[in-house]
Backbone as CSV, one residue per row, in Angstrom:
resi,resn,N_x,N_y,N_z,CA_x,CA_y,CA_z,C_x,C_y,C_z
1,MET,-0.407,-26.996,-6.789,-1.470,-27.477,-7.653,-1.746,-26.404,-8.717
2,ALA,-1.982,-26.831,-9.908,-2.234,-25.900,-11.001,-3.604,-25.251,-10.849
3,VAL,-3.727,-24.062,-11.408,-5.009,-23.364,-11.431,-5.891,-24.057,-12.464
4,GLN,-7.102,-24.408,-12.055,-8.048,-25.048,-12.973,-9.000,-23.996,-13.530
5,VAL,-9.609,-24.326,-14.651,-10.558,-23.432,-15.299,-11.951,-24.034,-15.162
6,ALA,-12.914,-23.176,-14.832,-14.300,-23.623,-14.718,-15.197,-22.652,-15.476
7,ASN,-16.408,-23.103,-15.761,-17.407,-22.254,-16.419,-18.780,-22.642,-15.888
8,ASP,-19.817,-22.019,-16.433,-21.164,-22.270,-15.919,-21.545,-23.751,-15.960
9,SER,-21.051,-24.487,-16.943,-21.475,-25.886,-17.084,-20.917,-26.798,-15.990
10,ASN,-19.772,-26.474,-15.412,-19.198,-27.360,-14.393,-18.939,-26.671,-13.044
11,PHE,-19.249,-25.400,-12.938,-18.896,-24.625,-11.742,-19.497,-25.224,-10.469
12,GLN,-20.790,-25.493,-10.477,-21.458,-26.001,-9.271,-20.906,-27.369,-8.888
13,ASP,-20.635,-28.217,-9.859,-20.052,-29.538,-9.568,-18.687,-29.405,-8.911
14,VAL,-17.869,-28.478,-9.417,-16.540,-28.261,-8.843,-16.658,-27.786,-7.393
15,LEU,-17.575,-26.871,-7.138,-17.770,-26.377,-5.765,-18.237,-27.491,-4.833
16,ASN,-19.113,-28.342,-5.343,-19.694,-29.393,-4.504,-18.735,-30.551,-4.240
17,THR,-17.703,-30.703,-5.052,-16.779,-31.825,-4.885,-15.440,-31.414,-4.278
18,ASN,-15.286,-30.140,-3.924,-14.055,-29.649,-3.297,-14.432,-28.805,-2.083
19,ALA,-13.813,-29.114,-0.949,-14.177,-28.431,0.298,-13.769,-26.963,0.303
20,ASN,-12.550,-26.655,-0.141,-12.023,-25.291,-0.093,-11.670,-24.823,-1.499
21,VAL,-12.358,-23.781,-1.951,-12.156,-23.285,-3.317,-12.001,-21.769,-3.290
22,ILE,-10.982,-21.285,-4.005,-10.876,-19.849,-4.254,-11.005,-19.650,-5.752
23,VAL,-11.819,-18.670,-6.128,-12.097,-18.403,-7.537,-11.597,-17.012,-7.896
24,LYS,-10.876,-16.951,-8.997,-10.504,-15.649,-9.566,-11.404,-15.435,-10.778
25,TYR,-12.231,-14.400,-10.706,-13.070,-14.012,-11.832,-12.307,-12.982,-12.648
26,TYR,-12.271,-13.182,-13.946,-11.488,-12.310,-14.815,-12.232,-12.095,-16.130
27,ALA,-11.689,-11.207,-16.952,-12.148,-11.020,-18.333,-10.906,-10.875,-19.204
28,ASP,-11.017,-11.290,-20.442,-9.872,-11.242,-21.356,-9.347,-9.820,-21.563
29,TRP,-10.227,-8.832,-21.468,-9.828,-7.438,-21.707,-9.239,-6.771,-20.465
30,CYS,-9.295,-7.442,-19.319,-8.921,-6.838,-18.030,-7.409,-6.914,-17.811
31,GLY,-6.743,-5.775,-17.904,-5.297,-5.721,-17.714,-4.864,-6.124,-16.316
32,SER,-5.587,-5.674,-15.301,-5.252,-6.034,-13.919,-5.391,-7.540,-13.691
33,CYS,-6.364,-8.142,-14.369,-6.551,-9.593,-14.260,-5.337,-10.327,-14.816
34,LYS,-4.852,-9.859,-15.955,-3.682,-10.486,-16.584,-2.445,-10.316,-15.713
35,LEU,-2.292,-9.148,-15.104,-1.145,-8.901,-14.236,-1.178,-9.773,-12.983
36,PHE,-2.383,-10.106,-12.503,-2.487,-10.899,-11.286,-2.334,-12.392,-11.552
37,ALA,-2.494,-12.836,-12.781,-2.466,-14.270,-13.106,-1.223,-14.989,-12.579
38,PRO,0.006,-14.448,-12.770,1.174,-15.165,-12.241,1.191,-15.253,-10.709
39,LYS,0.658,-14.245,-10.044,0.586,-14.267,-8.580,-0.374,-15.367,-8.120
40,PHE,-1.500,-15.475,-8.826,-2.505,-16.491,-8.491,-1.910,-17.889,-8.689
41,ARG,-1.167,-18.077,-9.772,-0.490,-19.362,-10.017,0.524,-19.665,-8.906
42,ARG,1.276,-18.652,-8.506,2.266,-18.844,-7.443,1.583,-19.238,-6.124
43,LEU,0.478,-18.591,-5.815,-0.264,-18.943,-4.604,-0.772,-20.385,-4.681
44,SER,-1.208,-20.792,-5.865,-1.727,-22.160,-6.024,-0.613,-23.189,-5.888
45,ASP,0.601,-22.823,-6.239,1.750,-23.735,-6.142,2.333,-23.801,-4.731
46,ASN,1.940,-22.882,-3.870,2.448,-22.840,-2.502,1.965,-24.074,-1.742
47,GLU,2.905,-24.816,-1.191,2.590,-26.054,-0.465,1.593,-25.815,0.674
48,ALA,1.626,-24.652,1.290,0.711,-24.333,2.391,-0.744,-24.273,1.930
49,ASN,-0.950,-24.108,0.614,-2.304,-24.016,0.067,-2.725,-25.302,-0.645
50,ALA,-2.081,-26.413,-0.313,-2.336,-27.675,-1.016,-3.777,-28.157,-0.861
51,ASP,-4.455,-27.745,0.210,-5.832,-28.197,0.427,-6.874,-27.227,-0.142
52,VAL,-6.431,-26.289,-0.970,-7.328,-25.307,-1.587,-7.288,-25.486,-3.105
53,LEU,-8.466,-25.543,-3.723,-8.559,-25.600,-5.183,-8.622,-24.171,-5.718
54,PHE,-7.757,-23.858,-6.653,-7.709,-22.541,-7.284,-8.393,-22.625,-8.638
55,LEU,-9.389,-21.761,-8.849,-10.161,-21.769,-10.093,-10.087,-20.422,-10.791
56,ASP,-10.024,-20.475,-12.106,-10.183,-19.291,-12.957,-11.541,-19.390,-13.627
57,VAL,-12.314,-18.302,-13.575,-13.615,-18.254,-14.237,-13.695,-16.963,-15.036
58,ASN,-13.961,-17.101,-16.330,-14.164,-15.926,-17.169,-15.535,-15.358,-16.829
59,ALA,-15.557,-14.178,-16.226,-16.798,-13.575,-15.730,-17.770,-13.232,-16.852
60,GLU,-17.253,-12.928,-18.018,-18.131,-12.582,-19.136,-18.788,-13.804,-19.756
61,GLU,-18.096,-14.926,-19.722,-18.614,-16.143,-20.355,-19.376,-17.036,-19.383
62,SER,-19.358,-16.708,-18.099,-20.014,-17.530,-17.078,-20.870,-16.664,-16.151
63,PRO,-22.006,-16.169,-16.661,-22.831,-15.254,-15.854,-23.416,-15.902,-14.600
64,GLU,-23.731,-17.199,-14.640,-24.296,-17.859,-13.455,-23.256,-17.954,-12.337
65,ALA,-22.034,-18.340,-12.691,-20.959,-18.413,-11.699,-20.661,-17.028,-11.139
66,ARG,-20.726,-16.032,-11.996,-20.489,-14.640,-11.572,-21.545,-14.200,-10.569
67,LYS,-22.810,-14.530,-10.819,-23.904,-14.137,-9.921,-23.772,-14.793,-8.552
68,LEU,-23.309,-16.041,-8.523,-23.164,-16.750,-7.244,-22.246,-16.024,-6.277
69,ALA,-21.259,-15.315,-6.810,-20.296,-14.619,-5.955,-20.582,-13.126,-5.837
70,GLY,-21.538,-12.605,-6.597,-21.835,-11.177,-6.530,-20.719,-10.321,-7.104
71,VAL,-20.127,-10.775,-8.193,-19.005,-10.062,-8.807,-19.461,-8.685,-9.261
72,ASP,-18.720,-7.652,-8.816,-19.062,-6.285,-9.188,-17.916,-5.531,-9.846
73,ASN,-16.738,-6.118,-9.865,-15.566,-5.492,-10.465,-14.534,-6.584,-10.704
74,LEU,-13.569,-6.330,-11.553,-12.565,-7.348,-11.874,-11.162,-6.818,-11.627
75,PRO,-10.219,-7.659,-11.240,-10.449,-9.048,-10.864,-11.197,-9.140,-9.539
76,PHE,-11.945,-10.223,-9.405,-12.756,-10.464,-8.212,-12.403,-11.842,-7.696
77,PHE,-12.221,-11.958,-6.394,-11.855,-13.231,-5.775,-12.941,-13.628,-4.791
78,ALA,-13.325,-14.896,-4.844,-14.346,-15.405,-3.924,-13.878,-16.732,-3.364
79,VAL,-14.197,-16.952,-2.082,-13.863,-18.219,-1.448,-15.152,-18.960,-1.099
80,PHE,-15.144,-20.251,-1.413,-16.284,-21.127,-1.177,-15.831,-22.285,-0.293
81,LYS,-16.610,-22.558,0.749,-16.331,-23.694,1.636,-17.523,-24.637,1.552
82,ASN,-17.252,-25.878,1.162,-18.302,-26.889,1.021,-19.459,-26.382,0.152
83,GLY,-19.119,-25.702,-0.931,-20.116,-25.242,-1.893,-20.800,-23.932,-1.564
84,LYS,-20.499,-23.349,-0.410,-21.156,-22.102,0.012,-20.167,-20.936,-0.019
85,LEU,-20.651,-19.810,-0.526,-19.833,-18.593,-0.576,-19.558,-18.091,0.836
86,LEU,-18.283,-17.914,1.159,-17.906,-17.328,2.448,-17.716,-15.825,2.328
87,GLU,-17.000,-15.429,1.278,-16.613,-14.026,1.143,-16.104,-13.790,-0.271
88,GLY,-16.222,-12.543,-0.713,-15.667,-12.166,-2.007,-15.274,-10.712,-2.008
89,GLN,-14.275,-10.384,-2.826,-13.856,-8.990,-2.932,-13.097,-8.756,-4.228
90,SER,-13.216,-7.539,-4.692,-12.443,-7.111,-5.849,-11.144,-6.507,-5.323
91,THR,-10.018,-7.022,-5.808,-8.729,-6.529,-5.334,-7.642,-6.850,-6.342
92,THR,-6.564,-6.100,-6.267,-5.374,-6.415,-7.053,-4.184,-6.633,-6.124
93,LYS,-4.455,-6.739,-4.828,-3.382,-6.898,-3.834,-3.264,-8.358,-3.411
94,GLU,-2.051,-8.879,-3.570,-1.801,-10.276,-3.220,-2.069,-10.550,-1.747
95,GLU,-1.752,-9.587,-0.868,-1.980,-9.815,0.557,-3.464,-9.960,0.880
96,ASN,-4.346,-9.277,0.122,-5.790,-9.419,0.337,-6.257,-10.817,-0.064
97,VAL,-5.714,-11.323,-1.165,-6.078,-12.667,-1.618,-5.541,-13.703,-0.625
98,ASN,-4.346,-13.483,-0.122,-3.782,-14.368,0.899,-4.668,-14.400,2.139
99,ALA,-5.178,-13.248,2.536,-6.058,-13.167,3.701,-7.349,-13.959,3.468
100,LEU,-7.896,-13.895,2.251,-9.085,-14.681,1.908,-8.785,-16.173,2.054
101,ILE,-7.634,-16.588,1.546,-7.237,-17.992,1.607,-7.093,-18.446,3.062
102,GLU,-6.472,-17.612,3.878,-6.277,-17.962,5.285,-7.625,-18.100,6.006
103,ARG,-8.571,-17.209,5.728,-9.894,-17.311,6.360,-10.618,-18.572,5.873
104,LEU,-10.403,-18.937,4.620,-11.019,-20.144,4.076,-10.486,-21.394,4.783
105,LYS,-9.196,-21.416,5.052,-8.567,-22.591,5.669,-8.821,-22.670,7.175
106,ALA,-9.265,-21.586,7.774,-9.459,-21.544,9.245,-10.612,-22.442,9.692
Protein backbone atom coordinates (compact mmCIF):
# COMPACT_ATOMS: atom_id res chain seq x y z
CA MET A 1 0.00 0.00 0.00
CA ALA A 2 1.30 3.45 -0.83
CA VAL A 3 2.26 5.93 1.87
CA GLN A 4 -0.52 8.48 2.29
CA VAL A 5 -0.10 12.11 3.28
CA ALA A 6 -2.08 13.71 6.09
CA ASN A 7 -2.19 17.12 7.75
CA ASP A 8 -4.02 18.84 10.60
CA SER A 9 -7.25 19.12 8.59
CA ASN A 10 -7.69 15.36 8.04
CA PHE A 11 -5.37 13.71 10.58
CA GLN A 12 -7.99 12.87 13.22
CA ASP A 13 -10.41 11.51 10.60
CA VAL A 14 -7.69 9.25 9.19
CA LEU A 15 -6.87 7.92 12.67
CA ASN A 16 -10.53 7.32 13.46
CA THR A 17 -11.26 5.43 10.23
CA ASN A 18 -8.20 3.13 10.25
CA ALA A 19 -7.49 0.62 13.01
CA ASN A 20 -3.68 0.43 12.63
CA VAL A 21 -1.72 3.52 11.63
CA ILE A 22 1.98 4.32 11.65
CA VAL A 23 2.95 7.95 11.11
CA LYS A 24 6.29 9.29 9.97
CA TYR A 25 6.70 12.90 11.04
CA TYR A 26 9.19 14.77 8.89
CA ALA A 27 10.31 18.23 7.77
CA ASP A 28 11.44 19.30 4.31
CA TRP A 29 14.83 20.42 5.67
CA CYS A 30 15.47 17.12 7.52
CA GLY A 31 18.14 15.08 5.72
CA SER A 32 17.57 11.97 7.84
CA CYS A 33 13.86 12.17 7.02
CA LYS A 34 14.62 12.20 3.30
CA LEU A 35 17.01 9.26 3.65
CA PHE A 36 14.38 7.22 5.49
CA ALA A 37 11.58 7.89 2.96
CA PRO A 38 12.44 4.95 0.64
CA LYS A 39 12.64 2.57 3.61
CA PHE A 40 9.23 3.74 4.83
CA ARG A 41 7.78 3.17 1.33
CA ARG A 42 9.32 -0.31 1.23
CA LEU A 43 7.81 -1.17 4.61
CA SER A 44 4.41 0.06 3.39
CA ASP A 45 4.68 -2.16 0.30
CA ASN A 46 5.49 -5.25 2.39
CA GLU A 47 2.56 -7.68 2.16
CA ALA A 48 2.95 -8.50 5.88
CA ASN A 49 2.00 -4.88 6.67
CA ALA A 50 -1.13 -4.83 4.49
CA ASP A 51 -3.36 -4.13 7.52
CA VAL A 52 -1.36 -1.03 8.54
CA LEU A 53 -1.90 2.45 7.09
CA PHE A 54 1.36 4.34 6.54
CA LEU A 55 1.12 8.13 6.84
CA ASP A 56 3.52 10.98 6.18
CA VAL A 57 2.92 14.16 8.18
CA ASN A 58 4.95 17.33 7.77
CA ALA A 59 5.65 18.20 11.41
CA GLU A 60 6.18 21.88 10.69
CA GLU A 61 2.93 22.32 8.78
CA SER A 62 0.78 20.18 11.12
CA PRO A 63 1.35 21.31 14.73
CA GLU A 64 -1.83 19.64 16.07
CA ALA A 65 -0.89 16.24 14.62
CA ARG A 66 2.63 16.73 15.97
CA LYS A 67 1.33 17.45 19.49
CA LEU A 68 -0.84 14.32 19.50
CA ALA A 69 2.28 12.16 19.22
CA GLY A 70 4.62 14.27 21.37
CA VAL A 71 7.12 14.74 18.55
CA ASP A 72 10.44 15.93 19.95
CA ASN A 73 12.89 15.15 17.15
CA LEU A 74 12.80 14.16 13.48
CA PRO A 75 12.22 11.78 11.93
CA PHE A 76 9.67 10.65 14.50
CA PHE A 77 7.46 7.58 14.18
CA ALA A 78 4.22 7.02 16.07
CA VAL A 79 1.77 4.14 16.05
CA PHE A 80 -1.95 4.63 16.63
CA LYS A 81 -4.46 1.84 17.27
CA ASN A 82 -8.14 2.71 16.89
CA GLY A 83 -7.31 6.42 17.07
CA LYS A 84 -5.20 6.21 20.24
CA LEU A 85 -1.44 6.72 20.47
CA LEU A 86 0.32 3.52 21.51
CA GLU A 87 3.94 4.58 21.24
CA GLY A 88 6.28 6.97 19.49
CA GLN A 89 10.00 7.41 19.04
CA SER A 90 12.56 9.36 17.12
CA THR A 91 14.78 6.99 15.15
CA THR A 92 16.60 6.50 11.89
CA LYS A 93 16.85 2.71 12.27
CA GLU A 94 14.58 0.56 10.14
CA GLU A 95 14.58 -2.23 12.73
CA ASN A 96 13.15 0.18 15.35
CA VAL A 97 10.33 1.15 13.00
CA ASN A 98 9.71 -2.52 12.24
CA ALA A 99 9.46 -3.20 15.97
CA LEU A 100 6.85 -0.41 16.31
CA ILE A 101 4.84 -1.96 13.48
CA GLU A 102 5.01 -5.42 15.05
CA ARG A 103 3.79 -4.09 18.43
CA LEU A 104 0.96 -2.29 16.62
CA LYS A 105 -0.16 -5.49 14.89
CA ALA A 106 0.04 -7.59 18.08
